[in-house]
C-alpha positions as CSV (number, residue, x, y, z in Angstrom):
1,M,0.0,0.0,0.0
2,A,1.4,3.4,-0.9
3,R,0.6,5.4,2.2
4,I,2.4,8.8,2.3
5,D,3.2,11.0,5.3
6,R,3.1,14.5,3.7
7,P,-0.3,16.2,3.2
8,V,-0.7,15.7,-0.6
9,G,-2.6,13.1,-2.6
10,Y,-5.9,11.5,-1.5
11,K,-7.1,11.9,2.1
12,V,-8.9,9.4,4.4
13,E,-10.1,10.4,7.8
14,I,-10.6,7.9,10.6
15,I,-13.6,9.1,12.7
16,E,-14.2,8.0,16.2
17,S,-17.8,8.2,17.5
18,E,-19.0,7.7,21.0
19,R,-22.5,8.0,22.4
20,G,-22.9,11.1,24.5
21,W,-19.5,12.5,23.4
22,G,-20.0,13.0,19.7
23,S,-17.4,12.3,17.0
24,K,-13.9,13.5,16.2
25,V,-11.2,12.9,13.7
26,D,-8.9,10.3,15.2
27,E,-6.4,10.0,12.4
28,V,-5.8,11.4,8.9
29,L,-4.1,9.2,6.3
30,Y,-2.8,10.3,2.8
31,F,-2.4,8.1,-0.2
32,D,-0.7,8.7,-3.5
33,N,-3.6,7.5,-5.6
34,E,-7.4,7.5,-5.4
35,A,-7.9,3.7,-5.8
36,E,-5.8,2.9,-2.8
37,A,-7.4,5.5,-0.6
38,R,-10.9,4.3,-1.5
39,E,-9.9,0.7,-1.0
40,Y,-8.4,1.4,2.4
41,A,-11.6,3.2,3.5
42,R,-13.8,0.4,2.1
43,A,-11.7,-2.4,3.9
44,F,-11.6,-0.4,7.2
45,N,-15.3,0.0,7.2
46,A,-16.0,-3.6,6.2
47,R,-14.1,-4.7,9.4
48,N,-15.6,-2.1,11.7
49,I,-19.1,-1.4,10.5
50,A,-20.3,-4.8,9.3
51,R,-21.1,-6.1,12.8
52,E,-23.3,-3.1,13.5
53,R,-25.3,-3.7,10.4
54,H,-25.8,-7.3,11.3
55,N,-27.0,-6.4,14.8
56,K,-29.3,-3.6,13.4
57,S,-28.2,-1.3,16.3
58,V,-25.7,1.5,16.7
59,P,-23.0,0.7,19.3
60,D,-22.0,3.1,22.0
61,W,-18.5,3.4,20.4
62,Y,-17.3,2.8,16.9
63,M,-14.8,4.0,14.2
64,R,-15.3,4.5,10.5
65,A,-13.1,5.7,7.6
66,D,-14.3,8.6,5.4
67,Y,-12.7,9.0,1.9
68,C,-12.3,12.8,1.6
69,G,-10.9,13.0,-2.0
70,R,-7.9,14.8,-3.4
71,F,-6.0,17.1,-1.0
């Protein structure tokens, strides 16, 4: 995976959400191409959100990845 450290390229934000506290950006990742950024967000969400959809309820705490586009 071609993750890069400098703020150029394609941005993915990792969002932490907690009931009663709201949500915040926990981490920001940059990728050198759009396909890898979108795939990272898709795979992250598949691991972290699939369980909630199966249970049909929102947990007290969860994380998700948001693809933010070109930066």
